[in-house]
N, C-alpha and C positions, 0 to 999 in steps of 0.2 A: 613737565609732569613730575611730580615727586614720588618716588619710590617709599612705600611704607614696609617697615618690618612686620612680618607676621608668621605666625608658625602654622603647620599642618595640624596642631593642636589646638588652635584657638577656636571658639564658638563659630559657628558660620549662622548667620540669619538668611533665610530663603523668603522673602516679601513677594507675594503674589496679589496681584490687584486684578478683580474682574469687573467687566463693564457687561452686566446681564442685558438681554434683550427686553424690549419694553413689555414684552408678553410673556416674560418669565413670571410663572406664579411664585407666591411665597412658599408653598410646601416643595417646590422643586428646588429653590433656593436653599432652604432648609434641609434638603436630600443632600444636595452639593457640600454644604457646609457640614453636616454629621458625616459625611463620607470622608471628605477632608480630614477632619478631626480623628476618625478612627484609623488613620494611617499610623498614628503614634503608637498603637498597639499592634501594629502588623510589621511594622520596617524597623529595624533595630537602629539605634543611633539618633533618633528624634528624642531632643530633650524636653521641647514643650510645643505648643500649638496654642496660638491666640487669633481671634478673628474680631472684626467690628466693621461698622459701616461709617463711610465718611461724614463726617458733620463740621467739616471745615467752611466757614463763614467766607472764604477766599474765592471760591467760585472757580477753581484751578484743577478741578479734578478729572475736565474733561469726560464726564459721564462714567468714570470709573469709580465705583461706589464701595464695594467688597474688598477688605483687605484682610489677607490669611498670612499669618506671620509664623512660619517653622523655625525652630532653633535645632541646628544639629551639634552634636558633641565634638565634630572637627569635620575637615574636608572631606575626610574619606567617607564619613558618614553621609554626607551629602550627595557625594558620587557613586554611594551605593544605592541610594534612595532613587535618583534619575532614571536608571533604568529598571527599577526592581518591578517584579510583576505584580505587585499590588498597587503600585503607582500607575502602571499602564492600565489596569483594571479601572481606575478613577479617572484617567484620561478617557478610557470608553463610556463610562457614564456620563460623562460631560457631552461626548459624541451623541449618545442615546438621547439625554435629555433635550439637547439643541438649545439650552438657554443663554449660552455665552454670544455677545456680538465681537467682544475681544478681551484680551488679556496681556499684561506685563508682569515681568519677572525681574527682580533685582536679588541678587545675593551679594553679602559682604562678610567679612571676617570683622569681629568686634574689635575696635582702635582702643587706645588707651588715651 
């Protein structure tokens, strides 16, 4: 495996992909999306938030449909976000709504 030079000051992308339960309502999915988006107003270091629904024709998404992308100003900001009380409240909302079947997360530092 090749080692890549990266700095603690490089932007960090936090990709979260949800597989919602078949019976998840559009209203609940919207509530999740809105709550996720609102974290950028509550947690310092989040530079941007994007979201979208898979539209790939390849059929390789394994049922994961909704993508959320947060950009952090650096690794320290991402590390502050993970245990942040507002992030924990968001996790509690997901538990209360009980709409997720599965989730996967990938973080990466933007390469040159």
